Every structure is written in C-alpha cells, then in structure tokens.
C-alpha positions as CSV (number, residue, x, y, z in Angstrom):
1,V,-27.2,-35.5,16.6
2,V,-28.6,-34.4,19.9
3,A,-31.6,-32.1,20.2
4,A,-34.5,-31.2,22.6
5,I,-38.0,-30.5,21.4
6,D,-40.7,-28.8,23.5
7,S,-43.6,-31.3,23.9
8,V,-46.3,-28.6,23.9
9,S,-45.3,-26.2,21.2
10,G,-43.2,-28.7,19.1
11,E,-40.4,-26.1,18.8
12,M,-36.7,-27.0,19.1
13,V,-35.5,-26.0,22.6
14,S,-31.8,-26.8,22.2
15,G,-29.4,-28.1,19.7
16,P,-28.9,-29.7,17.4
17,D,-25.5,-30.6,18.8
18,I,-23.2,-32.8,16.8
19,V,-21.0,-35.4,18.5
20,T,-18.5,-37.3,16.5
21,R,-16.4,-40.3,17.3
22,G,-13.8,-41.4,14.8
23,F,-15.4,-39.8,11.7
24,V,-13.6,-36.4,11.4
25,Y,-11.3,-34.5,13.7
26,V,-13.6,-31.7,14.8
27,R,-11.1,-28.9,15.0
28,E,-10.0,-29.5,11.4
29,A,-13.5,-30.0,10.1
30,E,-15.4,-27.1,11.7
31,P,-17.0,-26.0,8.4
32,L,-18.3,-29.6,7.8
33,I,-19.7,-29.8,11.4
34,D,-21.5,-26.5,10.8
35,E,-23.0,-27.8,7.6
36,I,-24.1,-31.0,9.5
37,R,-25.6,-28.9,12.2
38,E,-27.5,-26.7,9.7
39,A,-28.8,-29.8,7.8
40,A,-30.0,-31.4,11.0
41,R,-31.7,-28.1,12.1
42,R,-33.6,-27.9,8.8
43,A,-34.7,-31.6,9.0
44,L,-35.9,-31.1,12.5
45,A,-37.7,-27.8,11.8
46,A,-39.5,-29.4,8.8
47,C,-40.7,-32.2,11.1
48,C,-41.7,-29.8,13.9
49,R,-43.9,-27.9,11.5
50,N,-45.8,-31.1,10.6
51,P,-48.3,-31.9,13.4
52,H,-48.5,-35.6,12.3
53,C,-44.7,-36.2,12.5
54,D,-43.8,-38.8,15.2
55,W,-40.5,-39.5,16.8
56,A,-39.5,-42.4,14.5
57,T,-40.3,-40.3,11.4
58,M,-38.3,-37.4,12.8
59,K,-35.2,-39.5,13.6
60,N,-35.4,-41.2,10.2
61,R,-35.6,-37.9,8.4
62,V,-32.6,-36.5,10.2
63,R,-30.6,-39.8,9.6
64,D,-31.5,-39.9,5.9
65,D,-30.8,-36.2,5.2
66,L,-27.5,-36.3,7.0
67,S,-26.5,-39.6,5.5
68,R,-27.1,-38.3,1.9
69,M,-25.3,-35.0,2.6
70,L,-22.3,-36.7,4.2
71,F,-21.8,-39.3,1.5
72,Q,-21.9,-36.5,-1.2
73,K,-19.3,-34.5,0.7
74,T,-16.9,-37.2,2.1
75,K,-17.7,-40.4,0.2
76,R,-18.1,-42.0,3.6
77,S,-21.1,-43.4,5.4
78,P,-20.8,-42.9,9.2
79,M,-23.3,-44.2,11.7
80,I,-25.8,-41.5,12.5
81,L,-27.7,-41.7,15.8
82,P,-30.3,-39.0,16.3
83,I,-31.1,-38.5,20.0
84,I,-34.2,-36.3,20.3
85,T,-35.5,-35.6,23.8
86,E,-38.9,-34.3,24.7
87,I,-39.0,-31.5,27.2
C-alpha cells in the first residue's frame, strides 16, 4: 500500500496504490484489488481525522485492517507493507 499524506492538512494527497508481488494475478483479481484499495483508504482516512495519530499507528492500522480482510476473503496471510509518505 503506497499513499502520500499532506503534512499540513493531514489529508491524503495520492493513493492508496496497491502493489502486489506473488499474491494474486492483478488482471484476474481486479475486484479484490479494488476492495483492498477501499479498505486502505478507509483506514488512512480514519487516522487522518485523528490529530493524535502518528505514522506507526497509521501503518499498523492499515496493516491490521487489510490483513483481517484478506484472510477472510482468501484464507491467505500476505506480507503487507504500508509505505506512507509525507508531502
């Protein structure tokens, strides 16, 4: 999960983009990728609304939410690496 957050306003500037390696074939799993993107967007938006949310908490929230969702849908536990950049 790759996203950029505005350092002043705390709003999401770009993303979240989903990059997969060896988990699913993207062209065949487009609906799943869209669900992952939406879940990541919701997790990041929830953290952006909280003024006391730091980078570690934000990354953990995204990782935990996506991990839970992906296990329910696929019964697999891929490695999730949130990359959140401050602009």
